[in-house]
N, C-alpha and C positions, 0 to 999 in steps of 0.2 A: 199372370199368374191365375190357374183356373183353380180355386177352391168350393169343394162342393158347400153350396147354403144351407144352413141348418136352420129350421124353422123357428127352433126355440132360439131365445135371445142369448143363451149361455154359448150355444154353438155359434151364434153371430160373431158375440167376444172372442171366443176363439179363434175362428176363420180369422178377424182382425188382427190378430197379432203375428200371424205367420209371416214372414218376410216374401219378398217377391222372387221366385222361383224355386220356393220350398215345397217340397210335395207332401201332402197328406195322405199317407198310406194306410193306418187305421185310427178309428176314431170309436173309443168305447162306449157303452150307452149308459146313461144318467142312470136309470134304474131306482129313481127316488133317492139315490145315495149323493152325499154331498160330493160334489167334483167328480172328475172324470181323469183318464188317461188318453193324450193324444201321442201318438208315435208316429214321426215324422224321418222324411228323407233329408239328413242335412247337406246343406250348399256351402262350399266351401267358404264363400265370401262372408256368409252368416255367422261363422264364429269369429271372434275376437284373435286367438290364435289356430290357424289350420293342422290337422293331422301331419298333412306333407311336412310343414316346416318343424315339427316336432319330431318327426322318425329320422331328419336328417342330424338329429343330435345324436350324440353316444348314448344316452340314455332315456331320449325321446320315445323309441319306440317301446321300451319297456312300461314308460308311465303312460302311454295310450293304451295298452294292452292289460294292465293290471291295475284294482283300486286301492288294494292295500297298501302300497306306499303311500299315496296320498292322505289316508287317515294316519298311518303310523308318524308322518310327518307334522300333520296337526296336533296330534298327541303329545310327540316329543317336544314340539315348539312351545306347546301352553306349557307343558309340565317344567320345562327351562324357565320360563317366564315367570312362573309361581315361585319357583325357587328364588331365581333372582330378586324379585320383589321382597322376601323374605330375609334377604340378606346372607343367604347361602353362597359360600366362598369368598367373603369378601372380608378384609379386616374389618373387624368393631372394635371402636375405640369411644371412650365418654367427652364429652364436649360443655363444656359451660358455656351455655348462649348469652346468659347476664347474671349478674353477680348476684342478684335476689331470686335468680329462677333455678331450679332441680336442675339435675345435670341430664342431657339426653345422650342418644347413641348415634354414632356417624358409622355411616359404611365406606372404608376407603376401598377404591378399585386394586384390584388384585391381576396377576397373569391370567388365574384361572378363573376368575370371573368374567375378566376380559373374553375367555376362550369361551366360556358358557353362552355368553352374549352370541357369539360368533357364531357359535352352531345353530344357536335360537333363530337367528337371520336365515342361515341357508337353509334349515328345516322349513321353516315359512316361506322362502324363494321355491324350495319345491314343493309344497302344496300348493302355493300361488301360480306355479308353470302346468301343473298338471289341472287343476281348476279350469285355466284359461283356456283350455282346447274344449273344455265343455259348455261354455259359455256361450248361449245364443244372443248375439248383438241385438235383435230384436226384444227380447227376455230384460238383459241389462237396461235398455231405453227404458222398459216399462218400470225398474224395478228403480231407477233414479229418478222418476216423475214422482214416486212417492215418497213420504216425509221420512220413512223409517232410515234408509240409509244414511241422508245427512243428519238425522240425529243420531246415530250411531259414531259418524266422524265427529261430530261436535262433541259427544259424550269422553270419546277417547281423546283427543285434545284439549279437552277440559281436564280430564284426569291426569295426562300428562304434565300439563302446565302446571298444575297445583303439585305435582310429586317434586317438579323440576324445582319450582320457586321453595318448597320447604327445605329439597338438598342444598339449596344455594345458601340459604339462611342458617343451614346447620354447618355445612363448612366453610362459611366465611370467617367464623371464629376461630378457626384451626390455623396453625403456626406452618404447617407444612407446605411443600410447594407441590400441589397436584394438579395444576392448569392443562397440563395436557391428557393426564389419565380421566380427569373430574367430566372435564368436556367429552369426551370420546364417548364416556359413559352415558352421557345425554344423547348423543346424537344415536347409538346404539339403541336406547331406551324408545326415541322418537321413531327409528325405524320400525321396531318390531310393533309399536302401536299402530303405525299404520298399515303396515301388514296386516295384523290381525282385523283390521275396520274392513279394509278391502275382501279379507277372506270371507268374510260374514255376508258382505254384500255381492261377490261374485257367489258363493253357495246358494244366495237363495236366487240367482238370475241364472245358474247352471241346470243343466239340463242331466244332471249327475242321476244313477240309479236309485231308487227310494233309500236303500238301506245307507249308501253313504251319506246321504243327506242327512239322515237321522243321527249318526255317528258324528258327522261335522258338529250339527247345530245341538247336539247335546254335549258334547266337549268342550262349545266356545259359552254355552249357558252353566256348566260346572264352575268353567275357570272364571267368569265374572262373579259369580256366586262366590266362590271362593275368597277372591280378592277382595269383596266387599265385606263379607264376613270377618276377614283377618284385620282388614283395615279398622273394623268396628270395636272390634271384641279382645285382638290381643295390644297388650299394652308394650311390649319389648319390640316392636318392629322400628327398627332404624331410620335416621331421617325426616323423621316428622318433628317438627317445630311446634310444640303445643301454643305459642302465644302470638307469634305473628300470623295476620289475616291477609286475606286475599280477594278480590273481587273479580268475575270475570263477567263482562256484558253486563246484561241486566239479572244476572244470579247475585243472591244477596251475598253481604260480606261475610265469611265464614273462615276457617280456621283451613289451612291448604289440607287435612288431614278429611274434613268435613266435606272440603270441594271434592274430593276424590270418593268419599265415600257416596256422596250424592251422584256422582258422575258414572261411578260403575254400576251403582244399584240402579239407575235409569236404564244402562243396557242389558242389564239381568232381566228388567221389567219387559223391554223389546223384547229379548230372547225368548220369553214366556210365551209369547202368541206364535213364536215358528216353531218351539218347541210340541208344543198343544197340536199343530196342524200337521208336521211331520209326525210325530211320534204315536199320539192317542187317535189320531182322525186318519186311518188307513185309506182312505178315498178320497183324500183331498186331492185337487187338481195340480199337476206338474207336468211338464215333459220330461219325456222319457226316451233319451239315445240309445237305445238298446241295440246292439251289433247283431243280435239272433232273430231280431224282430224287422225294423224297418226294411230291410233289404229284400224281405220276403216277395213281395211283389216283382220288383225287376228281375229277381233269380227266376220267379215263375214264368216271367215273359221269355227271358233267356233259355230259359227249359224248352218252351213251346217252340221258340225257332228252330233248336236241335232236335227234337223228336218229331221227324217227317214219318219214319215209315211208322211209328208205334206212338201215340199219343201219350200214352204212359210209361215208355223208357225212351232211352237214347240208344241206339248203337252206333258200334265201333264205324261202321261205313258213313251213318249219317254225319256225325262229329268228326270225321278224316275230312267229308266233301265239304261242312260248312267252315272248319277252319283253314284248309287248302285255298278256298274263297277268300279269306281275311289275309294271305300270305304267312301263316305259319308252316315253319317247315315240319318234316314227317315226325323226326326225332321228337319234337316237343311235342305233337300231336297224339304220339304212343306214351310218351311220358304222362300227358296230360290226363288221358283216358284211364290209362293204367292207376293212376290215383283215385278217378271218380269209381271205376268200378270194382268196388269193396267187395262185393260178393265172388267176383272173377268168372261171372258166367256171360259177358259181352252183352250186358244190359244196364243201364246208369238208371236206378228210379230218382221221382221226385226229390224225395228224402235223402238219398247218397247227394244228389246234385247240391241242393241245399247246405247241407251239413259241409260239403268240400269247400266251397267257393264263397260261405259267410265271412272268414278271415279276410280274405283279399279284398271283398269288397269295403268291410269294416273300413279298410286301410287307405281305400280309394273310392269313397261313395260316389263321385262324381265321373266314374268310368262309364265308358259305353259298354254296349255287349261285347261288339268285337274287343275292344282294349280290355275289358275284363277277362275274357277268354285267353287270349295272349297273353296276359299278364299271371293267370294261372297254369297255363302251359311252361310257360320259362320256370316259374317258381318247384313246379313240379319237378321239370328236368334237372334244374339246379339240384333239389335235395335228392335226385335218385345220383346224380353224377358227381354233383360237387363241384360240376362249374357254373360259373354265372357270366353275365355280359362283360366286357372289356374293362367298363367303368368301375364295375362291384370289384371287379379282380384289383384294379389297380388301387382300390381304396382299402383293400384288405391287407394289399400289398405296404402301401405307404402309412396305415396305420399302426400294423408291426413293426416297421421302422423306425418309428418316431419314440417307441419304446427302446432301443438298443442305445448303449453306449458305446460310443464308436472306439474308444480304446479298449476296452474290454472285447468285443467284438472284434477286432483286428489280430489281437491276441491269439485268440480261441483259434481263429481261420489259419492263424502262421503255426500254431502249435499243430492243428489236423494236419495240414499239408504237408510240412517236415517228416511227417511219420514215412512218407514215401521216400526212400533212398535218392531216387531220379531228380525229385521236387528240391530235396535238402540240397542238394549240389549247387544249385540256382541261387541260393542266396547265400549274404556274408552272415556269421554268427555274432559278429559284433554289431549289427546294424539290424537287430531284431524289431525293436520299437519301431523304427522308421519305416521297417518293410511291413510291417501289422497296420501301422498306421495308413499307408499306401492304400493296402486292401479295403479298409474302412473307405478310404477316400473315394476308391474307385469306385465302389457299390453306392455310396453317397452323390456320386456327380450323374451316375447313370440314371438312378432313381429321379434325381430332381430334373434332368431332362425328362423324364418320363411322366412325370406329374405333369409339366407343361404340356404334354402332348406332342412334343415337337419331335416326331417321330422321325423325320428326315433328316433331323440335324444328327439324333443318334443313330440311326444307321450310318450316316458317312462318316461321323467322328469314330465308332466302332471299326468300320473296315480300316479306316487310317489308325487306330490304333494294334490291329490284328496286324498291318503292315508293319508296324515298327518292330512289333514282337517278333517277327522273322528273324532279325539280328540277337534278339536275346536269348537264341535256344529255345525257346516256348516251343512244344510238339503240341500237334490236335490232341492225342490222350489227355495232355494234361488237363484240357478244359473239362473233362470228365470230373477228375479228382476237386476240380475248383468247384464243379457245381455239387458235388457232394459235401466237400466242407462247409459251404453255405448253407444248404438247406440243415445241415446238421447242427452248424453254431446258429441258425435262427430259431430249431428246435429247442437247442439248449437255455438258449438266454428269454424264448419268449414260453417257456415251461411246456413245451410239446407246440407240433402243429397238427390242427384238423385237417381233414381230406381236402377240404375246401382251400386252406390257407396254402397246402402243400401244391397243390392243383395251381392255383393262384400264381404262386411265387415261381414255380417251373414254369407254366405258361409264358409268363410276363418275362423273367430272367431268359430262357430259350429262345423266343422268338423275336425277341426286341434287342439281346444285348449280345448274346451266344452266337446268333445265326451270321450277324454281318459281322463281329469279329472272325469269326472262322472262316468267312471270304475273305477278307484280307489276309489271313494267318495263310490260308490255301487258296488257291485259285480251283474253286469247287467245279466251277462250270469246263473248265480245262480239265480236270483230273477226273469227272464223271465217265469216260470210254473206260479208262483202266480199274477205276473204283471198282465197280461191279464183278469184273472179273476175276481181280485179287480176292475179294470178299468169297466169292463162290468158291474157290480154290482152296481157300484157307478151310471152308464150314467142309468141303468134301473130304478134305485130308484129316481132320479133325474128327470127322462121324467114322474113319476107318481108326483111327489112334485107337488102342487099347489101353483104357483106364481112363480116358480124355474125361468123361461125365463125374467118375469119380474124384478127380483133381480138381474139378470145377467146383463140386460143392464145399471141398474144402479152401478154396479162393475165396467163396461169397461170402464167408465169414470173417476173412481175415483184410477187407478192404477196408483201411482207416477210413472211420466216419458213416460207413456203409450200414446197410440195412442187416441185423442181424436174426433177425425174427423170421426166418425163411421156412424151418418145420412147421409154425403155426398156419402157413398157408397150405398145407397138403395135411392129407389123413395120415400117413407116416412115412418113414424115409424110402420104401419103395416107390410110393408114389412121386414123390419130390424126383427119384432119380428117372424115371420115366416120363415125367412132364418136362423136365429139362432137356432129356434127349427130343421129346418132342417139340420144344421151343428151337433148340437149335435147328433140326428138319426144316421147321417152319419158314426161319429166317433165310435157311439154304433157298427154299422155294420162292422167297421176297428176291433174293439176287439172283435167282435164275432168269426171273420174269422182267427185271431190271434191265438183266443185262440183253434178252431177247428183244427189248423195246417196249414191252408192255408195262407202263409206267403206271397207268390208272387201273388195271387190275391188282398190280402189286399193293397201291396204295389203297384200295379196297378191302383188300385180304387183311392189311395191318388195321386197318378202324374198326371190322368187324370184331376184332379179339379185343378192341380197345374195354370197351364196355363192359365186358368178361371179367378181363383185367379188376378193373376197378372196384366191381363188385365181389370182387373175391376177397380186397383188401391190400391189393398190390397199387403199392402209389409209386410216383417217378424216382423216388431214389430205389425203389427194387430197381429198374431198369438200367439206372446210372451204375448202380452196384455190380448187375449184370455185366455190363458192357466191360468194365476195371477187371471184372473177375475172369471173364474169356479173353483178356488180351495176357491174363499174367498164364493163365492156362495153355494159351498158344504159345508163350516163350519157353514153358518147362516141358510141354509134350511134344510139339513141334520142333521145337528148335529154334536158334535164333538166324539158320541158314535158309529155314523157311519163313519165321515169323520176322522179318527184315524191318529196320526203323519205318522205311517205304511201306510195309504192309501193314505195322501197325497205325504210320497214320491215317490209312485210306481207310482201315476199320474205324478206326474212332469219326472220321467225318460220314461214313455210312453209317454206323449207328445214330448219328447226332442228326444228319439231316435225312435219312430217308427211313429210319424207325422212329425215333423218340420224339421227333419232331411232327410225323405224322401220325403219330399217337396222340399227343399234346393236343394237336388243331383237329383231331376228330371230329367235336361237336358243330365245328365251323365248316365241313368238309362238302356240304350240298354246292356252297358258294364256290369255293375254290375247285372243285373236281370240275362244275361247266367252266369256268375261266382256264383253266388246265388245258380241259380239252381244247378250246378254243386256241390258245397261245401254240398247242402241239400244229396247229395249220397256220400260224400267222407268221408274216416275213420278218425279216431280223428287226425291223423298224415298226411301229405302229401307226400308220396313217389313219385319215381318215375313215376311207373306205372298208379297213379291216375292224377300225371301233365301232363302225356303222351295223358291221355284222355280227358282233358281240350283242350290242344292243339289240337287234332283231331277235334274237333268242329269249330277252326279256322282255319282249311285244314293245319295245320303244324307239320311237323312230322320228325323224323332223326336228324341229328347234329343241326338243327335250336333249336328244342325244347328242346335240350340238353344246349346250350349255355343260353336259358330262366331261365331254374330250375337253374344251375350255379348261374345265377344272382339272381336268387329270395333268394337263400340259403345265399350268400354272403352280400346281402344287408339288409337280415333278421338278420342277424348276429347268426343265428342258422342253425345245421349240421342235423340234424335229425327231430326234434322235431317241423317243420315250421307246422302251423294251416293253416285249411282252410280260417279261418278269416285273417290271414297274406295276404293269397292270394287275398280275396276280397277287401281287404285295398288297397293292392298293385295295381290292376287294378283300382279300382276306381280312384287313386290317377292319375294313367297312362292316363284315359281315361278323368278326368278334364285338363289335359295339352292340349289335342286334342278332344275338346267336339264333333267337327263336322266327326270323325272317327268312324265307325263301329267295333264291338268287333273284326272281323277278324283282320282290320288293326291294331288296339290298340295291339292285341298279338302279330302280327308279329313284329312291331316296337320293342315292348319291349324285345323279344327274340333276333333283330338282334343289340339291340344298348348295348354295351357292358358297364358292372357295374362301377360306379365311384370307383375311389379308395380309397375314404373314407365314402363307403357307402352311399353317400347322393343320393336322386332320382333325375335325372336332367329332 
């Protein structure tokens, strides 16, 4: 650590308490005032509880970003403990301690008083958790080397012991059997007292904002003063035996009440010093971990590295070139610069750069220049598109699923699916509950495999499940209805799905469950030659049929569980009609390109419109609803002699594999396109020569490429029969875990990461 030494002794003392690795970024001038403010860039290990640990908790990120929950928790906890001290919510009874002494009051615990104590403990826990993320280890060590913290702990324990001794003396003369509740109350009281002591110590050692420290110290001082004055002047407080005496260590022999008053009065005196220094002395020394100050130096350095053409501003060309060298994909670079360019003039000022990156830097204070910008671009892309990394999507899916009650979910799925006459015929009405539970169990099992990231197992088992369902009369068109019912049921049970949640569920379910299930239900690879031709013929016939678009508009609002807010997406009914006709023609052009062998061109066309549709409020359920409404309209307008069962199946497979799947995976298309282009020229099975050809596109050769090939064979469970499709899926899954990376960076990371011993993709 290098710390700039100050000539004055005060500066030397300040420098000596900064732990190794902590960078001093700003130090205010003394100016003849008492104390000064130092702003430091924290190091993760220098804090008792890191922000990264907190952000992984359900409410941790909220506690990190907001200061008021901590203050509210402290105030709530202390108010509840004051109420507990004065016997609120207890059953108050009279007890005759001795025959010749006056009657005293006893507080008998009740369920309400127990609940009050539990809430008090929980509030203190929240306050302590939030405070721990702001406690600097070196500052805590300095605090513990003084007498004050140990005196506070000693006084708190002395006060608790005095009250407990008195309560025991009072309750021992009672005839009630209160053994359990009596000792539980003692334990809860001890926990609260210790929490209060630790909170005072941590507040002194925490680099919290000045205003929050003032609130904390003031509330603790008021609490100690109220307890002391209440015990001193209120004669009706229960559980105080006026006749017994107790002596603690070297303290004089006094009544428990006097011991208690002495203990809490001493704490109030100790806190007086803190009150004076934090409230009345505005310039007293303290550490300040301010998110909007301590990161300025590093942000300024990052800005200087990006502002190549003009030192006063960052241009898109400079920003793009720098992030390309870091391995960030084009879509994420564009999203990141769009957030930075507040004025939309193609230039980013230092002020805009600072303002945009402060929150990211505050969450990851140890991030390097490249990691900081990569994270910022990924967050910007996530916010704009609703997409995130695969791990984040899994987290969204699994956290939502844990809130679902399986039986209710299965019943809702069943009721929604049986609204379609074709599906209703498949199920027996006398086994509704059994079928409903099977639906829920199917989703539960699939998600449990995904939670383990056992991608190979779920692909294999879903393909086998699809093969078995051929004999059950399941058609590919039913899969669309199942997806609609799944999303609609989730939306109902979770009180709505955000765009992020809708996309997460759609991507995870479509890519990891539906795709392999459909491959087992229908031999997709063998069906492709006739697939495109059939769909092209259907769309050509429908474009000539009179009234097709009008019938489609009607059917869009009649799909069970489908989206019904179609008019909200368009200016008026006429705009909706013209747009549906355009969409019909667009899909026809896609089918024509695919039939002609121009698969890359077709997929690029689909991906180009994906983001436009998300921006307009179109979600995956709209596309699924459109798919099923088109099937119904084909039936009604073209008739069963044209739209046969085979044609219906091919339409469903086409929409699922060539349209919806491509749209959902659009953010990961850069890597997928590069690998698919290589796969189109690859032999039937991937050998080392063809693998090395792919690796050379990523500028990887030699031993690193060999490691990647070994990992591919190990994880696929195959030795010589690895197919190009296996490679495409592997890299697609890999890019989904790192959506902001370029193909080169994804390939390098894949080759350098050792395979998991259980053949799971990490």
